[in-house]
All heavy atoms as TSV, in Angstrom:
chain	resi	resn	atom	element	x	y	z
A	1	MET	N	N	9.048	21.433	7.142
A	1	MET	CA	C	10.126	22.389	6.861
A	1	MET	C	C	11.284	21.610	6.343
A	1	MET	O	O	11.670	20.573	6.900
A	1	MET	CB	C	10.472	23.125	8.140
A	1	MET	CG	C	11.587	24.092	7.991
A	1	MET	SD	S	12.017	25.018	9.496
A	1	MET	CE	C	10.533	25.790	9.871
A	2	VAL	N	N	11.902	22.092	5.275
A	2	VAL	CA	C	13.022	21.451	4.673
A	2	VAL	C	C	14.156	22.466	4.647
A	2	VAL	O	O	13.957	23.609	4.209
A	2	VAL	CB	C	12.700	20.932	3.283
A	2	VAL	CG1	C	13.912	20.345	2.576
A	2	VAL	CG2	C	11.565	19.956	3.302
A	3	VAL	N	N	15.333	22.056	5.057
A	3	VAL	CA	C	16.507	22.918	5.001
A	3	VAL	C	C	17.603	22.172	4.246
A	3	VAL	O	O	17.624	20.943	4.253
A	3	VAL	CB	C	17.001	23.410	6.359
A	3	VAL	CG1	C	15.960	24.255	7.068
A	3	VAL	CG2	C	17.318	22.214	7.269
A	4	GLY	N	N	18.467	22.908	3.662
A	4	GLY	CA	C	19.589	22.224	2.960
A	4	GLY	C	C	20.497	23.251	2.309
A	4	GLY	O	O	20.218	24.424	2.331
A	5	ARG	N	N	21.559	22.753	1.685
A	5	ARG	CA	C	22.499	23.574	0.985
A	5	ARG	C	C	22.454	23.511	-0.560
A	5	ARG	O	O	22.930	24.368	-1.222
A	5	ARG	CB	C	23.944	23.246	1.461
A	5	ARG	CG	C	24.166	23.520	2.921
A	5	ARG	CD	C	25.635	23.327	3.256
A	5	ARG	NE	N	25.856	23.709	4.624
A	5	ARG	CZ	C	26.092	22.831	5.654
A	5	ARG	NH1	N	26.210	21.563	5.340
A	5	ARG	NH2	N	26.300	23.265	6.835
A	6	ASP	N	N	21.830	22.437	-1.044
A	6	ASP	CA	C	21.781	22.200	-2.476
A	6	ASP	C	C	20.517	22.903	-3.045
A	6	ASP	O	O	19.391	22.427	-2.923
A	6	ASP	CB	C	21.701	20.711	-2.718
A	6	ASP	CG	C	21.774	20.388	-4.193
A	6	ASP	OD1	O	21.521	21.260	-5.028
A	6	ASP	OD2	O	22.094	19.184	-4.518
A	7	LYS	N	N	20.769	24.066	-3.702
A	7	LYS	CA	C	19.662	24.862	-4.201
A	7	LYS	C	C	18.803	24.140	-5.195
A	7	LYS	O	O	17.592	24.207	-5.172
A	7	LYS	CB	C	20.199	26.204	-4.823
A	7	LYS	CG	C	19.048	27.078	-5.253
A	7	LYS	CD	C	19.568	28.390	-5.754
A	7	LYS	CE	C	18.471	29.331	-6.260
A	7	LYS	NZ	N	17.174	28.835	-6.515
A	8	ASP	N	N	19.438	23.322	-6.083
A	8	ASP	CA	C	18.654	22.600	-7.096
A	8	ASP	C	C	17.705	21.583	-6.421
A	8	ASP	O	O	16.580	21.437	-6.808
A	8	ASP	CB	C	19.573	21.875	-8.046
A	8	ASP	CG	C	20.338	22.811	-8.967
A	8	ASP	OD1	O	19.821	23.936	-9.198
A	8	ASP	OD2	O	21.432	22.450	-9.465
A	9	ARG	N	N	18.226	20.873	-5.444
A	9	ARG	CA	C	17.387	19.917	-4.740
A	9	ARG	C	C	16.267	20.596	-3.989
A	9	ARG	O	O	15.126	20.087	-3.991
A	9	ARG	CB	C	18.290	19.090	-3.788
A	9	ARG	CG	C	17.475	17.992	-3.065
A	9	ARG	CD	C	18.352	17.101	-2.292
A	9	ARG	NE	N	18.959	16.183	-3.203
A	9	ARG	CZ	C	19.791	15.226	-2.887
A	9	ARG	NH1	N	20.162	15.076	-1.656
A	9	ARG	NH2	N	20.320	14.434	-3.782
A	10	LEU	N	N	16.572	21.701	-3.312
A	10	LEU	CA	C	15.558	22.449	-2.585
A	10	LEU	C	C	14.453	22.990	-3.549
A	10	LEU	O	O	13.278	22.972	-3.234
A	10	LEU	CB	C	16.155	23.610	-1.775
A	10	LEU	CG	C	17.013	23.152	-0.600
A	10	LEU	CD1	C	17.741	24.375	-0.036
A	10	LEU	CD2	C	16.219	22.514	0.460
A	11	ASP	N	N	14.908	23.478	-4.703
A	11	ASP	CA	C	13.895	23.934	-5.707
A	11	ASP	C	C	13.016	22.813	-6.177
A	11	ASP	O	O	11.823	22.967	-6.357
A	11	ASP	CB	C	14.617	24.587	-6.911
A	11	ASP	CG	C	15.213	25.911	-6.577
A	11	ASP	OD1	O	14.855	26.534	-5.593
A	11	ASP	OD2	O	16.096	26.363	-7.372
A	12	HIS	N	N	13.602	21.612	-6.360
A	12	HIS	CA	C	12.794	20.482	-6.816
A	12	HIS	C	C	11.805	20.039	-5.720
A	12	HIS	O	O	10.626	19.731	-6.018
A	12	HIS	CB	C	13.677	19.297	-7.181
A	12	HIS	CG	C	12.946	18.166	-7.787
A	12	HIS	ND1	N	12.398	18.207	-9.095
A	12	HIS	CD2	C	12.557	16.969	-7.283
A	12	HIS	CE1	C	11.802	17.124	-9.388
A	12	HIS	NE2	N	11.847	16.310	-8.320
A	13	ILE	N	N	12.243	20.057	-4.459
A	13	ILE	CA	C	11.343	19.781	-3.374
A	13	ILE	C	C	10.159	20.765	-3.320
A	13	ILE	O	O	9.031	20.392	-3.160
A	13	ILE	CB	C	12.114	19.716	-1.992
A	13	ILE	CG1	C	13.047	18.558	-1.976
A	13	ILE	CG2	C	11.126	19.727	-0.823
A	13	ILE	CD1	C	14.006	18.545	-0.849
A	14	LYS	N	N	10.476	22.046	-3.491
A	14	LYS	CA	C	9.446	23.059	-3.518
A	14	LYS	C	C	8.466	22.813	-4.665
A	14	LYS	O	O	7.247	22.970	-4.539
A	14	LYS	CB	C	10.053	24.448	-3.636
A	14	LYS	CG	C	9.042	25.575	-3.564
A	14	LYS	CD	C	9.710	26.939	-3.624
A	14	LYS	CE	C	8.701	28.034	-3.506
A	14	LYS	NZ	N	9.278	29.325	-3.541
A	15	PHE	N	N	8.985	22.400	-5.827
A	15	PHE	CA	C	8.164	22.062	-6.975
A	15	PHE	C	C	7.234	20.909	-6.659
A	15	PHE	O	O	6.032	20.946	-6.929
A	15	PHE	CB	C	9.093	21.700	-8.166
A	15	PHE	CG	C	8.398	21.098	-9.327
A	15	PHE	CD1	C	7.625	21.901	-10.186
A	15	PHE	CD2	C	8.568	19.781	-9.622
A	15	PHE	CE1	C	7.034	21.394	-11.291
A	15	PHE	CE2	C	7.935	19.247	-10.739
A	15	PHE	CZ	C	7.173	20.033	-11.573
A	16	LEU	N	N	7.734	19.841	-5.968
A	16	LEU	CA	C	6.874	18.731	-5.611
A	16	LEU	C	C	5.832	19.099	-4.587
A	16	LEU	O	O	4.731	18.621	-4.657
A	16	LEU	CB	C	7.776	17.622	-5.114
A	16	LEU	CG	C	8.688	16.900	-6.100
A	16	LEU	CD1	C	9.586	15.886	-5.406
A	16	LEU	CD2	C	7.887	16.267	-7.225
A	17	VAL	N	N	6.203	19.937	-3.630
A	17	VAL	CA	C	5.267	20.349	-2.575
A	17	VAL	C	C	4.133	21.127	-3.149
A	17	VAL	O	O	3.022	21.069	-2.628
A	17	VAL	CB	C	6.060	21.149	-1.490
A	17	VAL	CG1	C	5.037	21.804	-0.541
A	17	VAL	CG2	C	6.948	20.236	-0.705
A	18	ASN	N	N	4.418	21.879	-4.229
A	18	ASN	CA	C	3.341	22.610	-4.828
A	18	ASN	C	C	2.603	21.790	-5.921
A	18	ASN	O	O	2.239	22.252	-6.996
A	18	ASN	CB	C	3.873	23.919	-5.474
A	18	ASN	CG	C	4.284	24.922	-4.375
A	18	ASN	OD1	O	3.536	25.053	-3.433
A	18	ASN	ND2	N	5.421	25.518	-4.539
A	19	GLN	N	N	2.453	20.500	-5.654
A	19	GLN	CA	C	1.735	19.537	-6.470
A	19	GLN	C	C	2.361	19.371	-7.834
A	19	GLN	O	O	1.684	18.936	-8.757
A	19	GLN	CB	C	0.254	20.002	-6.608
A	19	GLN	CG	C	-0.492	20.079	-5.273
A	19	GLN	CD	C	-1.879	20.541	-5.420
A	19	GLN	OE1	O	-2.387	20.876	-6.497
A	19	GLN	NE2	N	-2.585	20.608	-4.305
A	20	ALA	N	N	3.652	19.600	-7.929
A	20	ALA	CA	C	4.385	19.414	-9.215
A	20	ALA	C	C	3.718	20.122	-10.377
A	20	ALA	O	O	3.669	19.618	-11.480
A	20	ALA	CB	C	4.607	17.933	-9.484
A	21	ARG	N	N	3.160	21.300	-10.103
A	21	ARG	CA	C	2.544	22.055	-11.198
A	21	ARG	C	C	3.578	22.794	-11.958
A	21	ARG	O	O	4.449	23.470	-11.434
A	21	ARG	CB	C	1.565	23.115	-10.597
A	21	ARG	CG	C	0.267	22.531	-10.138
A	21	ARG	CD	C	-0.681	23.674	-9.820
A	21	ARG	NE	N	-0.005	24.644	-9.030
A	21	ARG	CZ	C	-0.456	25.089	-7.841
A	21	ARG	NH1	N	-1.552	24.629	-7.313
A	21	ARG	NH2	N	0.234	25.970	-7.158
A	22	ASP	N	N	3.491	22.738	-13.274
A	22	ASP	CA	C	4.376	23.400	-14.184
A	22	ASP	C	C	3.732	24.720	-14.528
A	22	ASP	O	O	2.766	24.828	-15.313
A	22	ASP	CB	C	4.606	22.578	-15.414
A	22	ASP	CG	C	5.726	23.169	-16.316
A	22	ASP	OD1	O	6.076	24.345	-16.081
A	22	ASP	OD2	O	6.227	22.432	-17.184
A	23	GLU	N	N	4.206	25.810	-13.909
A	23	GLU	CA	C	3.630	27.132	-14.074
A	23	GLU	C	C	3.828	27.656	-15.556
A	23	GLU	O	O	2.994	28.469	-15.983
A	23	GLU	CB	C	4.280	28.145	-13.128
A	23	GLU	CG	C	3.985	27.853	-11.673
A	23	GLU	CD	C	2.511	27.990	-11.324
A	23	GLU	OE1	O	1.815	28.812	-11.927
A	23	GLU	OE2	O	2.092	27.232	-10.444
A	24	SER	N	N	4.790	27.118	-16.294
A	24	SER	CA	C	4.988	27.583	-17.651
A	24	SER	C	C	3.868	27.052	-18.577
A	24	SER	O	O	3.774	27.479	-19.664
A	24	SER	CB	C	6.357	27.152	-18.140
A	24	SER	OG	O	6.425	25.762	-18.299
A	25	LYS	N	N	3.125	26.080	-18.081
A	25	LYS	CA	C	2.061	25.482	-18.888
A	25	LYS	C	C	0.672	25.748	-18.259
A	25	LYS	O	O	-0.133	24.885	-18.014
A	25	LYS	CB	C	2.264	23.985	-19.077
A	25	LYS	CG	C	3.545	23.672	-19.818
A	25	LYS	CD	C	3.742	22.191	-20.045
A	25	LYS	CE	C	5.017	21.973	-20.799
A	25	LYS	NZ	N	5.300	20.644	-21.090
A	26	ASN	N	N	0.470	27.035	-17.852
A	26	ASN	CA	C	-0.749	27.497	-17.245
A	26	ASN	C	C	-1.067	26.911	-15.892
A	26	ASN	O	O	-2.151	27.016	-15.402
A	26	ASN	CB	C	-1.967	27.246	-18.171
A	26	ASN	CG	C	-1.856	28.062	-19.464
A	26	ASN	OD1	O	-1.328	29.175	-19.458
A	26	ASN	ND2	N	-2.335	27.502	-20.528
A	27	GLY	N	N	-0.127	26.234	-15.283
A	27	GLY	CA	C	-0.270	25.738	-13.952
A	27	GLY	C	C	-1.142	24.493	-13.762
A	27	GLY	O	O	-1.373	24.070	-12.661
A	28	TYR	N	N	-1.593	23.936	-14.898
A	28	TYR	CA	C	-2.447	22.744	-14.794
A	28	TYR	C	C	-1.794	21.479	-15.311
A	28	TYR	O	O	-2.414	20.444	-15.433
A	28	TYR	CB	C	-3.796	22.931	-15.511
A	28	TYR	CG	C	-4.608	24.005	-14.845
A	28	TYR	CD1	C	-4.753	25.299	-15.363
A	28	TYR	CD2	C	-5.302	23.738	-13.658
A	28	TYR	CE1	C	-5.507	26.293	-14.734
A	28	TYR	CE2	C	-6.045	24.722	-13.019
A	28	TYR	CZ	C	-6.130	25.976	-13.558
A	28	TYR	OH	O	-6.877	26.938	-12.920
A	29	TYR	N	N	-0.521	21.594	-15.641
A	29	TYR	CA	C	0.250	20.460	-16.154
A	29	TYR	C	C	1.119	19.926	-15.031
A	29	TYR	O	O	1.861	20.697	-14.407
A	29	TYR	CB	C	1.090	20.832	-17.374
A	29	TYR	CG	C	1.862	19.635	-17.892
A	29	TYR	CD1	C	1.333	18.685	-18.671
A	29	TYR	CD2	C	3.243	19.616	-17.608
A	29	TYR	CE1	C	2.004	17.654	-19.130
A	29	TYR	CE2	C	4.007	18.538	-18.081
A	29	TYR	CZ	C	3.357	17.563	-18.872
A	29	TYR	OH	O	4.127	16.503	-19.314
A	30	HIS	N	N	0.963	18.643	-14.717
A	30	HIS	CA	C	1.776	17.999	-13.618
A	30	HIS	C	C	2.705	17.025	-14.253
A	30	HIS	O	O	2.258	15.934	-14.661
A	30	HIS	CB	C	0.808	17.329	-12.616
A	30	HIS	CG	C	-0.160	18.277	-12.033
A	30	HIS	ND1	N	0.118	18.981	-10.898
A	30	HIS	CD2	C	-1.404	18.634	-12.403
A	30	HIS	CE1	C	-0.947	19.792	-10.594
A	30	HIS	NE2	N	-1.885	19.553	-11.488
A	31	SER	N	N	3.934	17.323	-14.354
A	31	SER	CA	C	4.959	16.425	-14.946
A	31	SER	C	C	5.382	15.285	-14.026
A	31	SER	O	O	5.931	14.325	-14.465
A	31	SER	CB	C	6.173	17.227	-15.400
A	31	SER	OG	O	6.780	17.880	-14.269
A	32	GLU	N	N	5.082	15.435	-12.746
A	32	GLU	CA	C	5.455	14.393	-11.750
A	32	GLU	C	C	4.349	14.318	-10.747
A	32	GLU	O	O	3.447	15.174	-10.684
A	32	GLU	CB	C	6.732	14.791	-10.976
A	32	GLU	CG	C	7.971	14.828	-11.821
A	32	GLU	CD	C	9.180	15.198	-10.963
A	32	GLU	OE1	O	9.380	14.511	-9.919
A	32	GLU	OE2	O	9.889	16.137	-11.381
A	33	VAL	N	N	4.350	13.244	-9.920
A	33	VAL	CA	C	3.379	13.165	-8.879
A	33	VAL	C	C	3.834	14.143	-7.765
A	33	VAL	O	O	4.961	14.081	-7.290
A	33	VAL	CB	C	3.306	11.727	-8.281
A	33	VAL	CG1	C	2.403	11.682	-7.041
A	33	VAL	CG2	C	2.827	10.780	-9.343
A	34	GLY	N	N	2.993	15.059	-7.410
A	34	GLY	CA	C	3.302	16.037	-6.412
A	34	GLY	C	C	2.516	15.831	-5.124
A	34	GLY	O	O	1.760	14.873	-5.018
A	35	PHE	N	N	2.690	16.693	-4.196
A	35	PHE	CA	C	2.101	16.618	-2.905
A	35	PHE	C	C	1.470	17.939	-2.496
A	35	PHE	O	O	1.839	18.987	-3.034
A	35	PHE	CB	C	3.142	16.213	-1.858
A	35	PHE	CG	C	3.852	14.929	-2.254
A	35	PHE	CD1	C	5.051	15.010	-2.929
A	35	PHE	CD2	C	3.307	13.689	-1.976
A	35	PHE	CE1	C	5.740	13.881	-3.310
A	35	PHE	CE2	C	4.001	12.535	-2.359
A	35	PHE	CZ	C	5.221	12.622	-3.008
A	36	ASN	N	N	0.549	17.892	-1.536
A	36	ASN	CA	C	-0.002	19.127	-1.035
A	36	ASN	C	C	0.262	19.219	0.460
A	36	ASN	O	O	-0.670	19.129	1.263
A	36	ASN	CB	C	-1.531	19.149	-1.340
A	36	ASN	CG	C	-2.153	20.476	-1.006
A	36	ASN	OD1	O	-1.431	21.486	-0.781
A	36	ASN	ND2	N	-3.464	20.537	-0.988
A	37	TYR	N	N	1.475	19.358	0.839
A	37	TYR	CA	C	1.916	19.390	2.185
A	37	TYR	C	C	2.233	20.855	2.574
A	37	TYR	O	O	3.369	21.242	2.637
A	37	TYR	CB	C	3.125	18.554	2.455
A	37	TYR	CG	C	2.959	17.074	2.264
A	37	TYR	CD1	C	3.910	16.320	1.652
A	37	TYR	CD2	C	1.829	16.446	2.695
A	37	TYR	CE1	C	3.772	14.996	1.468
A	37	TYR	CE2	C	1.634	15.075	2.514
A	37	TYR	CZ	C	2.612	14.344	1.882
A	37	TYR	OH	O	2.450	13.013	1.726
A	38	ARG	N	N	1.198	21.617	2.754
A	38	ARG	CA	C	1.386	23.040	3.095
A	38	ARG	C	C	1.396	23.164	4.590
A	38	ARG	O	O	0.720	22.428	5.280
A	38	ARG	CB	C	0.328	23.879	2.477
A	38	ARG	CG	C	0.340	23.608	0.978
A	38	ARG	CD	C	0.181	24.753	0.201
A	38	ARG	NE	N	0.212	24.189	-1.144
A	38	ARG	CZ	C	0.043	24.857	-2.188
A	38	ARG	NH1	N	-0.165	26.070	-2.141
A	38	ARG	NH2	N	0.100	24.296	-3.349
A	39	MET	N	N	2.119	24.128	5.079
A	39	MET	CA	C	2.290	24.338	6.488
A	39	MET	C	C	1.448	25.529	6.927
A	39	MET	O	O	1.386	26.538	6.245
A	39	MET	CB	C	3.775	24.687	6.775
A	39	MET	CG	C	4.251	24.311	8.099
A	39	MET	SD	S	5.979	24.877	8.267
A	39	MET	CE	C	6.844	23.554	7.464
A	40	THR	N	N	0.753	25.354	8.067
A	40	THR	CA	C	0.037	26.522	8.574
A	40	THR	C	C	0.988	27.480	9.229
A	40	THR	O	O	2.163	27.174	9.496
A	40	THR	CB	C	-0.983	26.114	9.659
A	40	THR	OG1	O	-0.280	25.557	10.797
A	40	THR	CG2	C	-1.983	25.038	9.110
A	41	ASN	N	N	0.563	28.720	9.508
A	41	ASN	CA	C	1.415	29.689	10.162
A	41	ASN	C	C	1.929	29.200	11.514
A	41	ASN	O	O	3.070	29.443	11.878
A	41	ASN	CB	C	0.694	31.045	10.279
A	41	ASN	CG	C	0.454	31.731	8.949
A	41	ASN	OD1	O	1.094	31.351	7.991
A	41	ASN	ND2	N	-0.411	32.661	8.953
A	42	ILE	N	N	1.023	28.569	12.268
A	42	ILE	CA	C	1.442	28.105	13.569
A	42	ILE	C	C	2.469	26.955	13.456
A	42	ILE	O	O	3.427	26.937	14.189
A	42	ILE	CB	C	0.162	27.544	14.348
A	42	ILE	CG1	C	-0.725	28.735	14.693
A	42	ILE	CG2	C	0.586	26.800	15.609
A	42	ILE	CD1	C	-2.011	28.431	15.352
A	43	GLU	N	N	2.318	26.034	12.493
A	43	GLU	CA	C	3.312	24.997	12.280
A	43	GLU	C	C	4.653	25.611	11.885
A	43	GLU	O	O	5.704	25.126	12.337
A	43	GLU	CB	C	2.808	24.030	11.184
A	43	GLU	CG	C	1.676	23.150	11.621
A	43	GLU	CD	C	1.042	22.441	10.478
A	43	GLU	OE1	O	1.091	22.916	9.284
A	43	GLU	OE2	O	0.403	21.388	10.734
A	44	ALA	N	N	4.632	26.629	11.067
A	44	ALA	CA	C	5.859	27.285	10.657
A	44	ALA	C	C	6.560	27.968	11.878
A	44	ALA	O	O	7.753	27.855	12.010
A	44	ALA	CB	C	5.569	28.342	9.572
A	45	ALA	N	N	5.728	28.583	12.711
A	45	ALA	CA	C	6.273	29.251	13.910
A	45	ALA	C	C	6.920	28.235	14.852
A	45	ALA	O	O	8.018	28.453	15.371
A	45	ALA	CB	C	5.261	30.020	14.623
A	46	LEU	N	N	6.266	27.070	15.016
A	46	LEU	CA	C	6.848	26.028	15.848
A	46	LEU	C	C	8.135	25.508	15.275
A	46	LEU	O	O	9.130	25.231	15.973
A	46	LEU	CB	C	5.828	24.876	16.070
A	46	LEU	CG	C	4.647	25.176	16.930
A	46	LEU	CD1	C	3.639	24.059	16.874
A	46	LEU	CD2	C	5.082	25.410	18.373
A	47	GLY	N	N	8.152	25.298	13.943
A	47	GLY	CA	C	9.355	24.832	13.250
A	47	GLY	C	C	10.524	25.812	13.459
A	47	GLY	O	O	11.676	25.376	13.741
A	48	LEU	N	N	10.286	27.088	13.298
A	48	LEU	CA	C	11.299	28.073	13.497
A	48	LEU	C	C	11.837	28.090	14.962
A	48	LEU	O	O	13.037	28.163	15.177
A	48	LEU	CB	C	10.819	29.472	13.113
A	48	LEU	CG	C	10.650	29.684	11.639
A	48	LEU	CD1	C	10.025	31.085	11.349
A	48	LEU	CD2	C	12.028	29.630	10.947
A	49	ALA	N	N	10.919	27.967	15.906
A	49	ALA	CA	C	11.272	27.906	17.334
A	49	ALA	C	C	12.185	26.692	17.603
A	49	ALA	O	O	13.151	26.785	18.323
A	49	ALA	CB	C	10.077	27.896	18.205
A	50	GLN	N	N	11.851	25.573	16.949
A	50	GLN	CA	C	12.682	24.340	17.139
A	50	GLN	C	C	14.045	24.499	16.471
A	50	GLN	O	O	15.013	23.972	17.028
A	50	GLN	CB	C	11.953	23.156	16.599
A	50	GLN	CG	C	10.797	22.746	17.439
A	50	GLN	CD	C	10.035	21.495	16.909
A	50	GLN	OE1	O	10.050	21.235	15.710
A	50	GLN	NE2	N	9.467	20.750	17.820
A	51	MET	N	N	14.075	25.203	15.352
A	51	MET	CA	C	15.370	25.427	14.674
A	51	MET	C	C	16.313	26.252	15.559
A	51	MET	O	O	17.511	26.050	15.533
A	51	MET	CB	C	15.200	26.115	13.327
A	51	MET	CG	C	14.490	25.249	12.272
A	51	MET	SD	S	15.432	23.749	11.870
A	51	MET	CE	C	16.794	24.489	11.000
A	52	GLU	N	N	15.747	27.183	16.310
A	52	GLU	CA	C	16.558	27.987	17.217
A	52	GLU	C	C	17.227	27.134	18.289
A	52	GLU	O	O	18.250	27.486	18.846
A	52	GLU	CB	C	15.749	29.072	17.879
A	52	GLU	CG	C	15.331	30.154	16.887
A	52	GLU	CD	C	14.372	31.165	17.479
A	52	GLU	OE1	O	14.024	31.020	18.697
A	52	GLU	OE2	O	13.987	32.139	16.763
A	53	GLN	N	N	16.615	25.983	18.605
A	53	GLN	CA	C	17.128	25.079	19.620
A	53	GLN	C	C	17.838	23.875	19.046
A	53	GLN	O	O	18.124	22.919	19.774
A	53	GLN	CB	C	15.991	24.613	20.581
A	53	GLN	CG	C	15.314	25.692	21.284
A	53	GLN	CD	C	14.082	25.194	22.081
A	53	GLN	OE1	O	13.730	24.026	22.019
A	53	GLN	NE2	N	13.490	26.030	22.874
A	54	LEU	N	N	18.091	23.903	17.774
A	54	LEU	CA	C	18.630	22.686	17.112
A	54	LEU	C	C	19.953	22.228	17.740
A	54	LEU	O	O	20.104	20.995	17.968
A	54	LEU	CB	C	18.892	23.002	15.635
A	54	LEU	CG	C	19.403	21.856	14.770
A	54	LEU	CD1	C	18.370	20.691	14.759
A	54	LEU	CD2	C	19.665	22.312	13.356
A	55	ASN	N	N	20.876	23.118	18.067
A	55	ASN	CA	C	22.146	22.714	18.673
A	55	ASN	C	C	21.941	21.991	19.989
A	55	ASN	O	O	22.619	21.047	20.302
A	55	ASN	CB	C	23.046	23.931	18.853
A	55	ASN	CG	C	23.584	24.444	17.493
A	55	ASN	OD1	O	23.684	23.668	16.539
A	55	ASN	ND2	N	23.831	25.671	17.449
A	56	GLU	N	N	20.967	22.494	20.795
A	56	GLU	CA	C	20.667	21.825	22.043
A	56	GLU	C	C	20.130	20.427	21.841
A	56	GLU	O	O	20.512	19.453	22.520
A	56	GLU	CB	C	19.677	22.662	22.874
A	56	GLU	CG	C	20.206	23.973	23.321
A	56	GLU	CD	C	19.129	24.857	23.899
A	56	GLU	OE1	O	18.212	24.389	24.594
A	56	GLU	OE2	O	19.189	26.096	23.587
A	57	PHE	N	N	19.198	20.278	20.827
A	57	PHE	CA	C	18.649	18.982	20.565
A	57	PHE	C	C	19.713	18.010	20.072
A	57	PHE	O	O	19.771	16.824	20.546
A	57	PHE	CB	C	17.541	19.081	19.430
A	57	PHE	CG	C	16.315	19.827	19.820
A	57	PHE	CD1	C	15.659	20.531	18.885
A	57	PHE	CD2	C	15.823	19.768	21.095
A	57	PHE	CE1	C	14.464	21.241	19.203
A	57	PHE	CE2	C	14.671	20.438	21.458
A	57	PHE	CZ	C	13.969	21.186	20.519
A	58	LEU	N	N	20.622	18.468	19.220
A	58	LEU	CA	C	21.704	17.596	18.707
A	58	LEU	C	C	22.647	17.195	19.831
A	58	LEU	O	O	23.122	16.056	19.882
A	58	LEU	CB	C	22.441	18.268	17.559
A	58	LEU	CG	C	21.646	18.463	16.308
A	58	LEU	CD1	C	22.453	19.252	15.328
A	58	LEU	CD2	C	21.200	17.144	15.715
A	59	SER	N	N	22.915	18.131	20.736
A	59	SER	CA	C	23.823	17.834	21.852
A	59	SER	C	C	23.176	16.749	22.751
A	59	SER	O	O	23.889	15.791	23.203
A	59	SER	CB	C	24.044	19.105	22.688
A	59	SER	OG	O	24.814	18.819	23.823
A	60	LEU	N	N	21.888	16.830	23.014
A	60	LEU	CA	C	21.242	15.825	23.828
A	60	LEU	C	C	21.287	14.442	23.102
A	60	LEU	O	O	21.514	13.448	23.748
A	60	LEU	CB	C	19.795	16.199	24.103
A	60	LEU	CG	C	19.560	17.170	25.235
A	60	LEU	CD1	C	18.098	17.636	25.299
A	60	LEU	CD2	C	19.931	16.534	26.580
A	61	LYS	N	N	20.998	14.460	21.835
A	61	LYS	CA	C	21.051	13.212	21.096
A	61	LYS	C	C	22.446	12.568	21.136
A	61	LYS	O	O	22.543	11.324	21.271
A	61	LYS	CB	C	20.620	13.413	19.639
A	61	LYS	CG	C	19.123	13.646	19.517
A	61	LYS	CD	C	18.705	13.691	18.042
A	61	LYS	CE	C	17.232	13.842	17.900
A	61	LYS	NZ	N	16.495	12.610	18.220
A	62	LYS	N	N	23.497	13.359	21.066
A	62	LYS	CA	C	24.830	12.854	21.171
A	62	LYS	C	C	25.093	12.237	22.553
A	62	LYS	O	O	25.761	11.188	22.706
A	62	LYS	CB	C	25.845	13.934	20.854
A	62	LYS	CG	C	25.921	14.297	19.374
A	62	LYS	CD	C	26.861	15.429	19.126
A	62	LYS	CE	C	26.794	15.860	17.645
A	62	LYS	NZ	N	27.631	16.997	17.357
A	63	GLN	N	N	24.572	12.949	23.582
A	63	GLN	CA	C	24.696	12.427	24.939
A	63	GLN	C	C	23.980	11.080	25.056
A	63	GLN	O	O	24.540	10.124	25.652
A	63	GLN	CB	C	24.146	13.432	25.972
A	63	GLN	CG	C	25.026	14.631	26.115
A	63	GLN	CD	C	24.371	15.650	27.100
A	63	GLN	OE1	O	23.566	15.293	27.909
A	63	GLN	NE2	N	24.766	16.923	26.937
A	64	PHE	N	N	22.817	10.968	24.558
A	64	PHE	CA	C	22.038	9.704	24.600
A	64	PHE	C	C	22.767	8.649	23.855
A	64	PHE	O	O	22.844	7.446	24.327
A	64	PHE	CB	C	20.663	9.910	24.031
A	64	PHE	CG	C	19.701	10.814	24.804
A	64	PHE	CD1	C	18.756	11.540	24.192
A	64	PHE	CD2	C	19.863	10.954	26.186
A	64	PHE	CE1	C	17.929	12.358	24.885
A	64	PHE	CE2	C	19.045	11.790	26.901
A	64	PHE	CZ	C	18.062	12.493	26.259
A	65	ASN	N	N	23.390	8.955	22.756
A	65	ASN	CA	C	24.125	7.962	21.982
A	65	ASN	C	C	25.304	7.431	22.801
A	65	ASN	O	O	25.553	6.200	22.790
A	65	ASN	CB	C	24.637	8.598	20.677
A	65	ASN	CG	C	25.347	7.619	19.762
A	65	ASN	OD1	O	25.025	6.451	19.783
A	65	ASN	ND2	N	26.252	8.141	18.984
A	66	GLN	N	N	25.993	8.322	23.480
A	66	GLN	CA	C	27.106	7.892	24.303
A	66	GLN	C	C	26.629	6.951	25.440
A	66	GLN	O	O	27.292	5.989	25.801
A	66	GLN	CB	C	27.880	9.086	24.884
A	66	GLN	CG	C	28.637	9.899	23.868
A	66	GLN	CD	C	29.646	9.058	23.086
A	66	GLN	OE1	O	30.325	8.248	23.714
A	66	GLN	NE2	N	29.674	9.221	21.776
A	67	ILE	N	N	25.490	7.301	26.031
A	67	ILE	CA	C	24.941	6.483	27.113
A	67	ILE	C	C	24.603	5.030	26.567
A	67	ILE	O	O	24.970	4.058	27.213
A	67	ILE	CB	C	23.675	7.173	27.716
A	67	ILE	CG1	C	24.073	8.379	28.475
A	67	ILE	CG2	C	22.917	6.151	28.603
A	67	ILE	CD1	C	22.917	9.239	28.933
A	68	TYR	N	N	23.989	4.994	25.405
A	68	TYR	CA	C	23.658	3.694	24.760
A	68	TYR	C	C	24.897	2.903	24.500
A	68	TYR	O	O	24.977	1.695	24.704
A	68	TYR	CB	C	22.841	3.903	23.502
A	68	TYR	CG	C	21.401	4.246	23.731
A	68	TYR	CD1	C	20.840	5.328	23.127
A	68	TYR	CD2	C	20.591	3.447	24.535
A	68	TYR	CE1	C	19.519	5.696	23.318
A	68	TYR	CE2	C	19.236	3.754	24.749
A	68	TYR	CZ	C	18.716	4.907	24.156
A	68	TYR	OH	O	17.411	5.224	24.349
A	69	LYS	N	N	25.956	3.561	24.014
A	69	LYS	CA	C	27.229	2.859	23.696
A	69	LYS	C	C	27.870	2.318	24.959
A	69	LYS	O	O	28.427	1.220	24.943
A	69	LYS	CB	C	28.174	3.793	22.972
A	69	LYS	CG	C	27.842	4.015	21.506
A	69	LYS	CD	C	28.851	4.913	20.848
A	69	LYS	CE	C	28.512	5.110	19.404
A	69	LYS	NZ	N	29.512	5.939	18.748
A	70	ARG	N	N	27.848	3.110	26.050
A	70	ARG	CA	C	28.409	2.637	27.304
A	70	ARG	C	C	27.668	1.474	27.899
A	70	ARG	O	O	28.243	0.546	28.481
A	70	ARG	CB	C	28.427	3.775	28.337
A	70	ARG	CG	C	29.613	4.688	28.207
A	70	ARG	CD	C	29.815	5.503	29.463
A	70	ARG	NE	N	28.585	6.193	29.915
A	70	ARG	CZ	C	28.273	7.434	29.610
A	70	ARG	NH1	N	29.079	8.111	28.845
A	70	ARG	NH2	N	27.146	7.978	30.108
A	71	ASN	N	N	26.348	1.489	27.792
A	71	ASN	CA	C	25.515	0.453	28.409
A	71	ASN	C	C	25.185	-0.673	27.440
A	71	ASN	O	O	24.602	-1.605	27.710
A	71	ASN	CB	C	24.273	1.075	29.010
A	71	ASN	CG	C	24.634	2.023	30.154
A	71	ASN	OD1	O	25.494	1.728	30.970
A	71	ASN	ND2	N	23.992	3.168	30.151
């Protein structure tokens, strides 16, 4: 799962994930090296569940960072 604010960058990532296929050329032309990293429905559900807890995860990481700095 990829999140971000830069639409152009996100579109390019989506292009690469779909094996860098150029749909305007019948879908069989690959202008770059692409990847086939597709997510199953279960993986997507787990990712969404983790995103709901993102603030808690970040808070814990900040606490651990402070502990490391102190010690």
